[in-house]
SEFIPA-942393 format. One record per residue: residue number from 1; residue in one letter; x, y, z of N, C-alpha, C in turn. Coordinates in pm, whole numbers. Example, Ala and Ser with C-alpha at 12.3 -4.5 7.8 and 13.67 -1.06 7.14 Angstrom:
BEGIN
<rec k="1" r="A" n_east="1319" n_north="-569" n_up="780" ca_east="1230" ca_north="-450" ca_up="780" c_east="1320" c_north="-330" c_up="780"/>
<rec k="2" r="S" n_east="1285" n_north="-225" n_up="708" ca_east="1367" ca_north="-106" ca_up="714" c_east="1290" c_north="3" c_up="787"/>
# end
This chain:
BEGIN
<rec k="1" r="M" n_east="-1794" n_north="4401" n_up="-120" ca_east="-1745" ca_north="4374" ca_up="-166" c_east="-1736" c_north="4476" c_up="-299"/>
<rec k="2" r="D" n_east="-1751" n_north="4570" n_up="-296" ca_east="-1713" ca_north="4696" ca_up="-388" c_east="-1585" c_north="4715" c_up="-437"/>
<rec k="3" r="S" n_east="-1451" n_north="4716" n_up="-320" ca_east="-1316" ca_north="4682" ca_up="-351" c_east="-1331" c_north="4570" c_up="-469"/>
<rec k="4" r="Y" n_east="-1383" n_north="4463" n_up="-412" ca_east="-1319" ca_north="4337" ca_up="-423" c_east="-1390" c_north="4303" c_up="-636"/>
<rec k="5" r="E" n_east="-1497" n_north="4342" n_up="-626" ca_east="-1552" ca_north="4370" ca_up="-764" c_east="-1425" c_north="4497" c_up="-840"/>
<rec k="6" r="I" n_east="-1421" n_north="4575" n_up="-757" ca_east="-1286" ca_north="4654" ca_up="-870" c_east="-1120" c_north="4600" c_up="-920"/>
<rec k="7" r="A" n_east="-1143" n_north="4535" n_up="-841" ca_east="-1006" ca_north="4416" ca_up="-852" c_east="-1017" c_north="4301" c_up="-948"/>
<rec k="8" r="V" n_east="-1183" n_north="4244" n_up="-929" ca_east="-1131" ca_north="4148" ca_up="-1031" c_east="-1200" c_north="4181" c_up="-1157"/>
<rec k="9" r="R" n_east="-1234" n_north="4247" n_up="-1184" ca_east="-1251" ca_north="4331" ca_up="-1280" c_east="-1069" c_north="4349" c_up="-1359"/>
<rec k="10" r="R" n_east="-1062" n_north="4480" n_up="-1273" ca_east="-885" ca_north="4513" ca_up="-1266" c_east="-776" c_north="4361" c_up="-1348"/>
<rec k="11" r="I" n_east="-829" n_north="4298" n_up="-1269" ca_east="-732" ca_north="4112" ca_up="-1273" c_east="-828" c_north="4126" c_up="-1455"/>
<rec k="12" r="R" n_east="-929" n_north="4084" n_up="-1472" ca_east="-1026" ca_north="4045" ca_up="-1581" c_east="-965" c_north="4088" c_up="-1709"/>
<rec k="13" r="E" n_east="-1021" n_north="4204" n_up="-1673" ca_east="-918" ca_north="4308" ca_up="-1822" c_east="-745" c_north="4327" c_up="-1858"/>
<rec k="14" r="N" n_east="-706" n_north="4251" n_up="-1783" ca_east="-568" ca_north="4262" ca_up="-1779" c_east="-506" c_north="4144" c_up="-1747"/>
<rec k="15" r="L" n_east="-530" n_north="4046" n_up="-1823" ca_east="-489" ca_north="3896" ca_up="-1819" c_east="-402" c_north="3804" c_up="-1857"/>
<rec k="16" r="A" n_east="-358" n_north="3958" n_up="-1930" ca_east="-149" ca_north="3847" ca_up="-1981" c_east="-92" c_north="3846" c_up="-1840"/>
<rec k="17" r="P" n_east="-86" n_north="3904" n_up="-1739" ca_east="-15" ca_north="3894" ca_up="-1636" c_east="-107" c_north="3833" c_up="-1538"/>
<rec k="18" r="A" n_east="-197" n_north="3731" n_up="-1571" ca_east="-239" ca_north="3651" ca_up="-1450" c_east="-248" c_north="3456" c_up="-1492"/>
<rec k="19" r="D" n_east="-241" n_north="3432" n_up="-1364" ca_east="-204" ca_north="3283" ca_up="-1352" c_east="-252" c_north="3222" c_up="-1268"/>
<rec k="20" r="F" n_east="-432" n_north="3225" n_up="-1267" ca_east="-492" ca_north="3198" ca_up="-1181" c_east="-514" c_north="2989" c_up="-1158"/>
<rec k="21" r="V" n_east="-571" n_north="2899" n_up="-1049" ca_east="-548" ca_north="2764" ca_up="-1088" c_east="-693" c_north="2767" c_up="-1130"/>
<rec k="22" r="G" n_east="-775" n_north="2898" n_up="-1159" ca_east="-940" ca_north="2843" ca_up="-1193" c_east="-1035" c_north="2893" c_up="-1045"/>
<rec k="23" r="P" n_east="-1178" n_north="2815" n_up="-1066" ca_east="-1316" ca_north="2846" ca_up="-1011" c_east="-1233" c_north="2722" c_up="-945"/>
<rec k="24" r="R" n_east="-1281" n_north="2703" n_up="-803" ca_east="-1247" ca_north="2627" ca_up="-699" c_east="-1455" c_north="2592" c_up="-652"/>
<rec k="25" r="S" n_east="-1441" n_north="2470" n_up="-612" ca_east="-1606" ca_north="2372" ca_up="-608" c_east="-1636" c_north="2423" c_up="-454"/>
<rec k="26" r="E" n_east="-1761" n_north="2485" n_up="-436" ca_east="-1808" ca_north="2472" ca_up="-337" c_east="-1772" c_north="2397" c_up="-213"/>
<rec k="27" r="E" n_east="-1821" n_north="2272" n_up="-242" ca_east="-1788" ca_north="2161" ca_up="-179" c_east="-1595" c_north="2176" c_up="-144"/>
<rec k="28" r="L" n_east="-1490" n_north="2226" n_up="-223" ca_east="-1353" ca_north="2151" ca_up="-226" c_east="-1305" c_north="2296" c_up="-104"/>
<rec k="29" r="V" n_east="-1423" n_north="2471" n_up="-121" ca_east="-1414" ca_north="2588" ca_up="-21" c_east="-1444" c_north="2481" c_up="129"/>
<rec k="30" r="K" n_east="-1552" n_north="2448" n_up="166" ca_east="-1624" ca_north="2387" ca_up="240" c_east="-1484" c_north="2316" c_up="309"/>
<rec k="31" r="S" n_east="-1447" n_north="2192" n_up="265" ca_east="-1320" ca_north="2104" ca_up="340" c_east="-1217" c_north="2161" c_up="335"/>
<rec k="32" r="A" n_east="-1166" n_north="2289" n_up="288" ca_east="-1099" ca_north="2355" ca_up="265" c_east="-1091" c_north="2437" c_up="509"/>
<rec k="33" r="E" n_east="-1220" n_north="2502" n_up="457" ca_east="-1295" ca_north="2529" ca_up="601" c_east="-1248" c_north="2444" c_up="678"/>
<rec k="34" r="A" n_east="-1295" n_north="2332" n_up="645" ca_east="-1305" ca_north="2177" ca_up="800" c_east="-1182" c_north="2184" c_up="837"/>
<rec k="35" r="A" n_east="-1085" n_north="2152" n_up="715" ca_east="-924" ca_north="2144" ca_up="765" c_east="-910" c_north="2254" c_up="852"/>
<rec k="36" r="L" n_east="-972" n_north="2344" n_up="834" ca_east="-838" ca_north="2498" ca_up="908" c_east="-911" c_north="2504" c_up="1028"/>
<rec k="37" r="G" n_east="-1027" n_north="2416" n_up="1048" ca_east="-1180" ca_north="2478" ca_up="1188" c_east="-1227" c_north="2607" c_up="1194"/>
<rec k="38" r="L" n_east="-1246" n_north="2678" n_up="1064" ca_east="-1297" ca_north="2797" ca_up="1056" c_east="-1358" c_north="2802" c_up="931"/>
<rec k="39" r="T" n_east="-1425" n_north="2911" n_up="906" ca_east="-1511" ca_north="3000" ca_up="769" c_east="-1443" c_north="3117" c_up="765"/>
<rec k="40" r="F" n_east="-1443" n_north="3110" n_up="623" ca_east="-1358" ca_north="3167" ca_up="508" c_east="-1470" c_north="3337" c_up="535"/>
<rec k="41" r="S" n_east="-1369" n_north="3486" n_up="526" ca_east="-1522" ca_north="3579" ca_up="504" c_east="-1570" c_north="3619" c_up="371"/>
<rec k="42" r="P" n_east="-1638" n_north="3680" n_up="409" ca_east="-1721" ca_north="3669" ca_up="221" c_east="-1631" c_north="3684" c_up="111"/>
<rec k="43" r="T" n_east="-1564" n_north="3793" n_up="113" ca_east="-1458" ca_north="3822" ca_up="-13" c_east="-1328" c_north="3687" c_up="-74"/>
<rec k="44" r="Y" n_east="-1310" n_north="3637" n_up="96" ca_east="-1184" ca_north="3558" ca_up="26" c_east="-1282" c_north="3428" c_up="-10"/>
<rec k="45" r="R" n_east="-1372" n_north="3369" n_up="52" ca_east="-1465" ca_north="3282" ca_up="-31" c_east="-1526" c_north="3348" c_up="-99"/>
<rec k="46" r="R" n_east="-1502" n_north="3421" n_up="-154" ca_east="-1556" ca_north="3408" ca_up="-300" c_east="-1403" c_north="3489" c_up="-422"/>
<rec k="47" r="F" n_east="-1330" n_north="3475" n_up="-376" ca_east="-1165" ca_north="3460" ca_up="-436" c_east="-1191" c_north="3331" c_up="-451"/>
<rec k="48" r="L" n_east="-1183" n_north="3270" n_up="-382" ca_east="-1149" ca_north="3101" ca_up="-358" c_east="-1233" c_north="3050" c_up="-457"/>
<rec k="49" r="L" n_east="-1345" n_north="3062" n_up="-485" ca_east="-1442" ca_north="2999" ca_up="-534" c_east="-1440" c_north="3045" c_up="-683"/>
<rec k="50" r="E" n_east="-1422" n_north="3178" n_up="-719" ca_east="-1371" ca_north="3201" ca_up="-892" c_east="-1210" c_north="3207" c_up="-913"/>
<rec k="51" r="F" n_east="-1096" n_north="3217" n_up="-806" ca_east="-1007" ca_north="3216" ca_up="-884" c_east="-939" c_north="3107" c_up="-838"/>
<rec k="52" r="G" n_east="-944" n_north="3031" n_up="-734" ca_east="-876" ca_north="2958" ca_up="-619" c_east="-743" c_north="2990" c_up="-555"/>
<rec k="53" r="A" n_east="-667" n_north="3007" n_up="-629" ca_east="-506" ca_north="3099" ca_up="-607" c_east="-437" c_north="3104" c_up="-715"/>
<rec k="54" r="G" n_east="-351" n_north="3210" n_up="-699" ca_east="-268" ca_north="3175" ca_up="-826" c_east="-199" c_north="3325" c_up="-773"/>
<rec k="55" r="A" n_east="-167" n_north="3389" n_up="-967" ca_east="-106" ca_north="3540" ca_up="-919" c_east="-160" c_north="3646" c_up="-1014"/>
<rec k="56" r="F" n_east="-109" n_north="3787" n_up="-1014" ca_east="-149" ca_north="3872" ca_up="-1015" c_east="-35" c_north="3940" c_up="-1068"/>
<rec k="57" r="G" n_east="-8" n_north="3905" n_up="-1212" ca_east="139" ca_north="3983" ca_up="-1215" c_east="316" c_north="3879" c_up="-1133"/>
<rec k="58" r="S" n_east="367" n_north="3966" n_up="-1030" ca_east="403" ca_north="3956" ca_up="-971" c_east="365" c_north="3839" c_up="-829"/>
<rec k="59" r="Q" n_east="202" n_north="3960" n_up="-799" ca_east="185" ca_north="3962" ca_up="-687" c_east="116" c_north="3805" c_up="-649"/>
<rec k="60" r="E" n_east="168" n_north="3732" n_up="-579" ca_east="134" ca_north="3566" ca_up="-592" c_east="24" c_north="3585" c_up="-437"/>
<rec k="61" r="I" n_east="-126" n_north="3516" n_up="-459" ca_east="-211" ca_north="3521" ca_up="-401" c_east="-273" c_north="3423" c_up="-310"/>
<rec k="62" r="Y" n_east="-263" n_north="3393" n_up="-182" ca_east="-219" ca_north="3194" ca_up="-197" c_east="-386" c_north="3142" c_up="-153"/>
<rec k="63" r="G" n_east="-432" n_north="3099" n_up="-183" ca_east="-537" ca_north="3023" ca_up="-212" c_east="-636" c_north="2850" c_up="-145"/>
<rec k="64" r="V" n_east="-636" n_north="2762" n_up="-234" ca_east="-736" ca_north="2624" ca_up="-251" c_east="-642" c_north="2598" c_up="-390"/>
<rec k="65" r="L" n_east="-558" n_north="2530" n_up="-408" ca_east="-549" ca_north="2403" ca_up="-502" c_east="-672" c_north="2295" c_up="-548"/>
<rec k="66" r="G" n_east="-620" n_north="2190" n_up="-443" ca_east="-716" ca_north="2066" ca_up="-442" c_east="-709" c_north="2073" c_up="-326"/>
<rec k="67" r="D" n_east="-772" n_north="1868" n_up="-279" ca_east="-825" ca_north="1828" ca_up="-141" c_east="-700" c_north="1750" c_up="-18"/>
<rec k="68" r="N" n_east="-564" n_north="1823" n_up="-101" ca_east="-462" ca_north="1729" ca_up="-55" c_east="-417" c_north="1825" c_up="17"/>
<rec k="69" r="F" n_east="-484" n_north="1902" n_up="147" ca_east="-461" ca_north="1988" ca_up="191" c_east="-297" c_north="2007" c_up="361"/>
<rec k="70" r="R" n_east="-238" n_north="1846" n_up="325" ca_east="-138" ca_north="1800" ca_up="395" c_east="-13" c_north="1792" c_up="307"/>
<rec k="71" r="S" n_east="1" n_north="1789" n_up="214" ca_east="118" ca_north="1715" ca_up="108" c_east="54" c_north="1821" c_up="-49"/>
<rec k="72" r="S" n_east="88" n_north="1908" n_up="-40" ca_east="79" ca_north="2021" ca_up="-118" c_east="165" c_north="2153" c_up="-165"/>
<rec k="73" r="G" n_east="215" n_north="2281" n_up="-189" ca_east="285" ca_north="2381" ca_up="-214" c_east="245" c_north="2472" c_up="-231"/>
<rec k="74" r="V" n_east="340" n_north="2641" n_up="-290" ca_east="241" ca_north="2721" ca_up="-272" c_east="253" c_north="2742" c_up="-392"/>
<rec k="75" r="P" n_east="107" n_north="2795" n_up="-437" ca_east="-6" ca_north="2918" ca_up="-363" c_east="-105" c_north="2868" c_up="-265"/>
<rec k="76" r="D" n_east="-70" n_north="2749" n_up="-203" ca_east="-201" ca_north="2642" ca_up="-179" c_east="-199" c_north="2689" c_up="17"/>
<rec k="77" r="G" n_east="-274" n_north="2776" n_up="6" ca_east="-207" ca_north="2855" ca_up="99" c_east="-329" c_north="2791" c_up="206"/>
<rec k="78" r="I" n_east="-412" n_north="2709" n_up="250" ca_east="-413" ca_north="2595" ca_up="296" c_east="-366" c_north="2525" c_up="408"/>
<rec k="79" r="W" n_east="-274" n_north="2411" n_up="296" ca_east="-123" ca_north="2389" ca_up="288" c_east="-70" c_north="2457" c_up="397"/>
<rec k="80" r="F" n_east="-8" n_north="2531" n_up="371" ca_east="95" ca_north="2621" ca_up="392" c_east="65" c_north="2680" c_up="505"/>
<rec k="81" r="T" n_east="-89" n_north="2770" n_up="547" ca_east="-160" ca_north="2761" ca_up="661" c_east="-138" c_north="2654" c_up="789"/>
<rec k="82" r="L" n_east="-174" n_north="2479" n_up="733" ca_east="-152" ca_north="2409" ca_up="840" c_east="-70" c_north="2395" c_up="879"/>
<rec k="83" r="L" n_east="34" n_north="2362" n_up="781" ca_east="216" ca_north="2343" ca_up="786" c_east="270" c_north="2464" c_up="888"/>
<rec k="84" r="E" n_east="223" n_north="2569" n_up="894" ca_east="274" ca_north="2667" ca_up="966" c_east="244" c_north="2706" c_up="1093"/>
<rec k="85" r="R" n_east="140" n_north="2635" n_up="1086" ca_east="73" ca_north="2629" ca_up="1251" c_east="144" c_north="2493" c_up="1393"/>
<rec k="86" r="E" n_east="196" n_north="2402" n_up="1283" ca_east="270" ca_north="2312" ca_up="1342" c_east="413" c_north="2336" c_up="1310"/>
<rec k="87" r="Q" n_east="437" n_north="2419" n_up="1246" ca_east="628" ca_north="2459" ca_up="1250" c_east="667" c_north="2627" c_up="1348"/>
<rec k="88" r="A" n_east="597" n_north="2670" n_up="1314" ca_east="541" ca_north="2853" ca_up="1349" c_east="450" c_north="2873" c_up="1472"/>
<rec k="89" r="G" n_east="396" n_north="2827" n_up="1500" ca_east="320" ca_north="2865" ca_up="1584" c_east="210" c_north="2923" c_up="1551"/>
<rec k="90" r="L" n_east="217" n_north="2914" n_up="1428" ca_east="61" ca_north="3011" ca_up="1323" c_east="-49" c_north="2989" c_up="1426"/>
<rec k="91" r="P" n_east="-125" n_north="3108" n_up="1471" ca_east="-259" ca_north="3121" ca_up="1547" c_east="-379" c_north="3035" c_up="1438"/>
<rec k="92" r="R" n_east="-452" n_north="3037" n_up="1520" ca_east="-557" ca_north="2901" ca_up="1500" c_east="-675" c_north="3046" c_up="1374"/>
<rec k="93" r="H" n_east="-674" n_north="3133" n_up="1399" ca_east="-734" ca_north="3245" ca_up="1382" c_east="-694" c_north="3337" c_up="1231"/>
<rec k="94" r="L" n_east="-565" n_north="3229" n_up="1183" ca_east="-492" ca_north="3321" ca_up="1049" c_east="-472" c_north="3219" c_up="1002"/>
<rec k="95" r="V" n_east="-538" n_north="3305" n_up="864" ca_east="-498" ca_north="3233" ca_up="735" c_east="-403" c_north="3272" c_up="613"/>
<rec k="96" r="I" n_east="-288" n_north="3261" n_up="584" ca_east="-212" ca_north="3333" ca_up="546" c_east="-264" c_north="3286" c_up="382"/>
<rec k="97" r="V" n_east="-241" n_north="3445" n_up="328" ca_east="-289" ca_north="3463" ca_up="204" c_east="-168" c_north="3550" c_up="88"/>
<rec k="98" r="Y" n_east="-85" n_north="3586" n_up="196" ca_east="20" ca_north="3648" ca_up="109" c_east="185" c_north="3590" c_up="197"/>
<rec k="99" r="D" n_east="272" n_north="3610" n_up="91" ca_east="458" ca_north="3602" ca_up="149" c_east="471" c_north="3697" c_up="153"/>
<rec k="100" r="M" n_east="501" n_north="3837" n_up="252" ca_east="620" ca_north="3930" ca_up="192" c_east="712" c_north="3911" c_up="130"/>
<rec k="101" r="G" n_east="739" n_north="3781" n_up="154" ca_east="915" ca_north="3761" ca_up="107" c_east="1048" c_north="3775" c_up="162"/>
<rec k="102" r="D" n_east="1015" n_north="3855" n_up="294" ca_east="1133" ca_north="3889" ca_up="393" c_east="1042" c_north="3767" c_up="500"/>
<rec k="103" r="G" n_east="1027" n_north="3676" n_up="494" ca_east="982" ca_north="3613" ca_up="629" c_east="861" c_north="3653" c_up="683"/>
<rec k="104" r="E" n_east="799" n_north="3758" n_up="678" ca_east="710" ca_north="3823" ca_up="717" c_east="523" c_north="3767" c_up="603"/>
<rec k="105" r="W" n_east="422" n_north="3724" n_up="698" ca_east="275" ca_north="3672" ca_up="583" c_east="195" c_north="3771" c_up="643"/>
<rec k="106" r="L" n_east="110" n_north="3784" n_up="550" ca_east="-8" ca_north="3829" ca_up="568" c_east="-109" c_north="3759" c_up="533"/>
<rec k="107" r="C" n_east="-159" n_north="3805" n_up="679" ca_east="-289" ca_north="3719" ca_up="698" c_east="-444" c_north="3730" c_up="690"/>
<rec k="108" r="L" n_east="-544" n_north="3663" n_up="672" ca_east="-642" ca_north="3681" ca_up="745" c_east="-672" c_north="3675" c_up="848"/>
<rec k="109" r="N" n_east="-710" n_north="3748" n_up="901" ca_east="-749" ca_north="3753" ca_up="1087" c_east="-908" c_north="3713" c_up="1099"/>
<rec k="110" r="R" n_east="-925" n_north="3622" n_up="1116" ca_east="-1079" ca_north="3570" ca_up="1181" c_east="-1160" c_north="3621" c_up="1269"/>
<rec k="111" r="S" n_east="-992" n_north="3623" n_up="1386" ca_east="-1001" ca_north="3644" ca_up="1551" c_east="-1135" c_north="3796" c_up="1526"/>
<rec k="112" r="I" n_east="-1138" n_north="3907" n_up="1420" ca_east="-1172" ca_north="3980" ca_up="1415" c_east="-1287" c_north="3951" c_up="1282"/>
<rec k="113" r="K" n_east="-1402" n_north="4024" n_up="1285" ca_east="-1524" ca_north="4027" ca_up="1223" c_east="-1594" c_north="4127" c_up="1212"/>
<rec k="114" r="D" n_east="-1664" n_north="4241" n_up="1131" ca_east="-1759" ca_north="4293" ca_up="1159" c_east="-1885" c_north="4258" c_up="1112"/>
<rec k="115" r="S" n_east="-1936" n_north="4354" n_up="1105" ca_east="-2089" ca_north="4325" ca_up="1056" c_east="-2146" c_north="4233" c_up="908"/>
<rec k="116" r="S" n_east="-2020" n_north="4265" n_up="851" ca_east="-2104" ca_north="4199" ca_up="697" c_east="-1968" c_north="4041" c_up="756"/>
<rec k="117" r="D" n_east="-1876" n_north="4030" n_up="868" ca_east="-1857" ca_north="3901" ca_up="839" c_east="-1725" c_north="3900" c_up="736"/>
<rec k="118" r="E" n_east="-1633" n_north="4025" n_up="770" ca_east="-1531" ca_north="4019" ca_up="683" c_east="-1482" c_north="4027" c_up="799"/>
<rec k="119" r="S" n_east="-1336" n_north="4043" n_up="819" ca_east="-1264" ca_north="4035" ca_up="871" c_east="-1102" c_north="4090" c_up="765"/>
<rec k="120" r="P" n_east="-989" n_north="4152" n_up="911" ca_east="-841" ca_north="4247" ca_up="809" c_east="-767" c_north="4130" c_up="747"/>
<rec k="121" r="I" n_east="-716" n_north="4186" n_up="689" ca_east="-542" ca_north="4124" ca_up="654" c_east="-471" c_north="4169" c_up="768"/>
<rec k="122" r="T" n_east="-419" n_north="4104" n_up="883" ca_east="-283" ca_north="4110" ca_up="914" c_east="-160" c_north="4093" c_up="890"/>
<rec k="123" r="A" n_east="-54" n_north="4177" n_up="925" ca_east="74" ca_north="4106" ca_up="943" c_east="127" c_north="3985" c_up="1080"/>
<rec k="124" r="F" n_east="181" n_north="3860" n_up="1005" ca_east="225" ca_north="3797" ca_up="1103" c_east="370" c_north="3773" c_up="1122"/>
<rec k="125" r="Q" n_east="436" n_north="3771" n_up="1141" ca_east="613" ca_north="3767" ca_up="1194" c_east="623" c_north="3636" c_up="1259"/>
<rec k="126" r="P" n_east="684" n_north="3529" n_up="1180" ca_east="700" ca_north="3352" ca_up="1239" c_east="821" c_north="3423" c_up="1310"/>
<rec k="127" r="G" n_east="847" n_north="3352" n_up="1416" ca_east="964" ca_north="3369" ca_up="1546" c_east="937" c_north="3408" c_up="1636"/>
<rec k="128" r="F" n_east="836" n_north="3574" n_up="1649" ca_east="838" ca_north="3606" ca_up="1728" c_east="708" c_north="3596" c_up="1817"/>
<rec k="129" r="S" n_east="682" n_north="3591" n_up="1965" ca_east="594" ca_north="3555" ca_up="2030" c_east="490" c_north="3635" c_up="2024"/>
<rec k="130" r="A" n_east="322" n_north="3562" n_up="2085" ca_east="205" ca_north="3649" ca_up="2013" c_east="235" c_north="3781" c_up="2095"/>
<rec k="131" r="E" n_east="300" n_north="3816" n_up="2198" ca_east="321" ca_north="3981" ca_up="2280" c_east="374" c_north="4060" c_up="2202"/>
<rec k="132" r="A" n_east="525" n_north="3991" n_up="2100" ca_east="574" ca_north="4084" ca_up="2001" c_east="559" c_north="4125" c_up="1850"/>
<rec k="133" r="Q" n_east="381" n_north="4077" n_up="1852" ca_east="334" ca_north="4025" ca_up="1714" c_east="295" c_north="4202" c_up="1710"/>
<rec k="134" r="S" n_east="305" n_north="4234" n_up="1575" ca_east="263" ca_north="4380" ca_up="1570" c_east="112" c_north="4386" c_up="1545"/>
<rec k="135" r="N" n_east="34" n_north="4278" n_up="1477" ca_east="-94" ca_north="4270" ca_up="1419" c_east="-106" c_north="4364" c_up="1399"/>
<rec k="136" r="E" n_east="-41" n_north="4429" n_up="1285" ca_east="-79" ca_north="4589" ca_up="1187" c_east="-178" c_north="4512" c_up="1099"/>
<rec k="137" r="V" n_east="-293" n_north="4612" n_up="1056" ca_east="-392" ca_north="4570" ca_up="1016" c_east="-295" c_north="4623" c_up="834"/>
<rec k="138" r="V" n_east="-351" n_north="4537" n_up="749" ca_east="-300" ca_north="4638" ca_up="655" c_east="-392" c_north="4618" c_up="569"/>
<rec k="139" r="S" n_east="-488" n_north="4561" n_up="563" ca_east="-656" ca_north="4614" ca_up="503" c_east="-763" c_north="4576" c_up="531"/>
<rec k="140" r="E" n_east="-842" n_north="4669" n_up="562" ca_east="-961" ca_north="4608" ca_up="644" c_east="-1036" c_north="4496" c_up="608"/>
<rec k="141" r="N" n_east="-1024" n_north="4456" n_up="421" ca_east="-1069" ca_north="4311" ca_up="486" c_east="-998" c_north="4258" c_up="286"/>
<rec k="142" r="F" n_east="-1011" n_north="4110" n_up="239" ca_east="-984" ca_north="4117" ca_up="154" c_east="-1015" c_north="4109" c_up="15"/>
<rec k="143" r="G" n_east="-1126" n_north="4219" n_up="21" ca_east="-1151" ca_north="4231" ca_up="-129" c_east="-1033" c_north="4372" c_up="-180"/>
<rec k="144" r="S" n_east="-1084" n_north="4435" n_up="-19" ca_east="-960" ca_north="4565" ca_up="-44" c_east="-785" c_north="4517" c_up="-80"/>
<rec k="145" r="F" n_east="-776" n_north="4416" n_up="34" ca_east="-645" ca_north="4391" ca_up="40" c_east="-590" c_north="4346" c_up="-151"/>
<rec k="146" r="L" n_east="-672" n_north="4297" n_up="-228" ca_east="-715" ca_north="4251" ca_up="-354" c_east="-698" c_north="4373" c_up="-454"/>
<rec k="147" r="L" n_east="-758" n_north="4450" n_up="-400" ca_east="-758" ca_north="4599" ca_up="-486" c_east="-602" c_north="4660" c_up="-453"/>
<rec k="148" r="M" n_east="-544" n_north="4658" n_up="-399" ca_east="-450" ca_north="4713" ca_up="-295" c_east="-338" c_north="4646" c_up="-414"/>
<rec k="149" r="L" n_east="-330" n_north="4488" n_up="-419" ca_east="-199" ca_north="4373" ca_up="-472" c_east="-221" c_north="4427" c_up="-639"/>
<rec k="150" r="T" n_east="-379" n_north="4470" n_up="-659" ca_east="-356" ca_north="4453" ca_up="-791" c_east="-291" c_north="4644" c_up="-838"/>
<rec k="151" r="N" n_east="-366" n_north="4698" n_up="-804" ca_east="-292" ca_north="4822" ca_up="-802" c_east="-115" c_north="4821" c_up="-806"/>
<rec k="152" r="W" n_east="-84" n_north="4807" n_up="-717" ca_east="30" ca_north="4791" ca_up="-758" c_east="121" c_north="4695" c_up="-820"/>
<rec k="153" r="E" n_east="70" n_north="4603" n_up="-869" ca_east="112" ca_north="4560" ca_up="-983" c_east="87" c_north="4648" c_up="-1131"/>
<rec k="154" r="L" n_east="-25" n_north="4716" n_up="-1097" ca_east="-81" ca_north="4769" ca_up="-1280" c_east="83" c_north="4945" c_up="-1235"/>
<rec k="155" r="H" n_east="-13" n_north="4930" n_up="-1125" ca_east="131" ca_north="5079" ca_up="-1124" c_east="225" c_north="5088" c_up="-1024"/>
<rec k="156" r="P" n_east="270" n_north="5022" n_up="-1036" ca_east="473" ca_north="5002" ca_up="-943" c_east="493" c_north="5135" c_up="-950"/>
<rec k="157" r="Q" n_east="492" n_north="5181" n_up="-985" ca_east="607" ca_north="5326" ca_up="-972" c_east="546" c_north="5411" c_up="-837"/>
<rec k="158" r="H" n_east="414" n_north="5406" n_up="-808" ca_east="271" ca_north="5431" ca_up="-673" c_east="268" c_north="5304" c_up="-610"/>
<rec k="159" r="S" n_east="376" n_north="5205" n_up="-587" ca_east="336" ca_north="5086" ca_up="-480" c_east="418" c_north="5195" c_up="-302"/>
<rec k="160" r="P" n_east="415" n_north="5155" n_up="-215" ca_east="419" ca_north="5185" ca_up="-72" c_east="565" c_north="5058" c_up="-75"/>
<rec k="161" r="D" n_east="677" n_north="5107" n_up="5" ca_east="749" ca_north="5010" ca_up="44" c_east="658" c_north="4934" c_up="98"/>
<rec k="162" r="M" n_east="663" n_north="4756" n_up="39" ca_east="599" ca_north="4673" ca_up="120" c_east="651" c_north="4572" c_up="252"/>
<rec k="163" r="N" n_east="795" n_north="4646" n_up="303" ca_east="808" ca_north="4608" ca_up="403" c_east="792" c_north="4644" c_up="510"/>
<rec k="164" r="L" n_east="639" n_north="4564" n_up="625" ca_east="563" ca_north="4601" ca_up="731" c_east="653" c_north="4544" c_up="846"/>
<rec k="165" r="G" n_east="758" n_north="4529" n_up="815" ca_east="856" ca_north="4428" ca_up="993" c_east="888" c_north="4555" c_up="1071"/>
# end
């Protein structure tokens, strides 16, 4: 949670570039979990409850917009995940949280859980077989990932090449 706390502080201190839908209810987050057939990690759940979904500058973070998970749009990560399960064969243990813009998605990977029930953010490339997926770990958990995105937005001169493919 330390990384998550630092990221949230940076978001709140730099409100000018932030555009989030706002807090989502516990009931809505539980509905999203039920729609996906999994539970969220503690830091991603907290993000959904506090921010919902949206952008910090140019960094768009997918989450929960509303309860219509079948007909929505970006940055509704629940709708997008369900859609891509059908269209691209996205594995059921992945939740799309970020679009790289080059066809690659970064996903909360609930097939891996640490002792705190946190899961890593891993890369997924639609169109590649499961065997051809890199499953590259981009961040050890959502809190660290959110901190990485806020760092990139606030200090773009220090941003690494985000092309993971």
